C-alpha angles and dihedrals in degrees: 000000000000123000114276115248120240090249092058093048116098117248122235091262092048090050090056091049093048092049090044089222137097093229127078117207116226117209088216095059097096144096117281089235095051095100093170092066100045110137111244131216135154114287091011095151095249094083090048090052089047090055091049090056095044093047093049093243088122119040111255116207120206117216125191101225142128093206106135092211091055093047093050091045092054090045090055098045100029091233148026129243102216145043095238118078119238095254091055097051122101113257095257096051092042090054090051093052093044089053095051096090088055090050093050088053094045092054092049091046092053090053090051097044124114111180092171092060090044090054094046092049093051094047092049092048090050093049093052091048100244103192095212091051093047091048092051091048090051091049091058095034094243103121093100091055090053091048089061092045092050090064096035117023091197087068092062107137124243111277087237087064088065103030100047095057089042088059093043092052092045092244099119095108120142089248093056092044089054091049091054103037107019097239132032089220090066092068104014093113088060092048090052090050100043100038097068091048091054091045092051105022116207118232111282094237094051118096091251092046093048091050094048097043093065088068099044116129115261117176090204096053126062116225106255124229115255111287120242132217118241110239089215111045097010092233115149121228142145087229095066112122130210124252099259093216103053102010089211102107137036133224132198094214144001090251091056091048092052092049092050095043098097089057096040098043098086092048091046093053093047091051088055092050093249130136118258115225116228093240090059090053092050092049090049092053092049092047091048092051090051090048092049090052091052091048091052091050091050091049092050091049090051091051091050091049091047091051091046091053091048092048091050091050091050093048091048090051091051094050101041119117124253091248090077090068086088096055115129138194137163133260121227090274092056097254114147112232140165117268103233096172120022131210133046088271091062097122090052090049090054089051091052092048090048089052092055091062097043102269114130118206113243100181148322112266129225102165123205090180126030117229122242112288098029119100110220091205093061106038137053120250096227121083151112130276118215133188129204107211091183091061104051095278095307112183134222126181126193117203121196147168125232115238129209142194124250096043093306099316101088138065123319116271104175146291139300112212108225093188149309121245138196132187107272099183143340118239119184089344092305121118120235113202131209134197119255105218114234107256096232091154089066096051116106128209090249093052116117126210088265091054091050093047091050092048092050092049091048090051091052092047091051093052096042116108129215112271123200116235092242095061117109105235091192093221103154096316092284091152097045112096089202092068136053132177122226121189114222137169090265093050138274116328124206113214131189126207092272092057099252110147139190137179 
């Protein structure tokens, strides 16, 4: 069948009437691991993976199982990547496999995306007064943002500004996406990324929640145009204005523009197609050197202030009374827990305390996969990895939860230590970890939180065994060249060599 023309396609209002409901269902509003509801399109990555399995290019493992999830999964992909059936995998690995179809699609969608064409289509539709486009923009309170972009394309808002409220108002249907952007394929990779976060919203005080919340629909607040960075002071604001001469940079104020003029003048003249006198170039170099010197001094002052704040927090921790051992706060899910280490510098404090007893910090942990012996349902994924060089490279990891004020919705107040772990044994060159029980029987009434932390670390250090360098510690695949971890606003993403990612 040929492609339907725009005129034969139902409008948003007609879609509602045909469905006899006031809610439009988006195929992208789903969990990443819900492989049965993945939206399908030609060249969506899943069919290509299916062909790789069927052709033998990728190894296809056969599992004797009656698990319906496993059977449907193999039917979708045409194969299976491991010897253990889905229902026998640990929760973390199962979640990874269930999310693979989504990752195959996300990779294909990124290759097919064209944000520039999507932006041009929306601006042109706005300028010609397309009634469907204007109605949709009004529904998500984004018309003002497009007004700015129609006169200055550099002020085009973030695509999240449009797509997040579309999802929230149940308007992110393929028909509406085509009306706004011309083709779904132009922005499908963003739909695949945003939809799961709307379906399962992250906590508001988490990095992903904080990032997403700035785009949430609010009928009382107009969506702002994209903010610009001031070329002078580097502040970011939607109120920055273009240099009227060259229109290539923005400034937050006239004063900032005047101060930056000696540096900007050569660039401004070139943008206008004018010659740049030598004396202007020399002045620009001198002004830039002076500016760089000031920036270095500011950076040094900030580092000194940061160290001063950390030192004060450490001193306060050392001098606090034992009564504070019973202080509580909430994690981002609202669970009430003990504050074992206070302050926003708590992870650095743990590293310092570990150093005083001979444990050297190896790295901060943000684990996508939990190593053998650690239950992902019981322990946080953030932590610290220590090494004892005086004991054959023995390893200790500390896993913790971040705690916040206002029942988990406010500012950070410290950490709750979920547990400390040491390598229990090595099987087929893979480390299996075990929990070191907190030595509460050793604690004394006059022990402070620092005393208890030190005692717990000493207990873990005493139990830890020597670990050869060649052993795979299984801490987030740091040693596997096939995988890399990239921190993003939505969380840490694990990527393999082919570019497939998952949170």
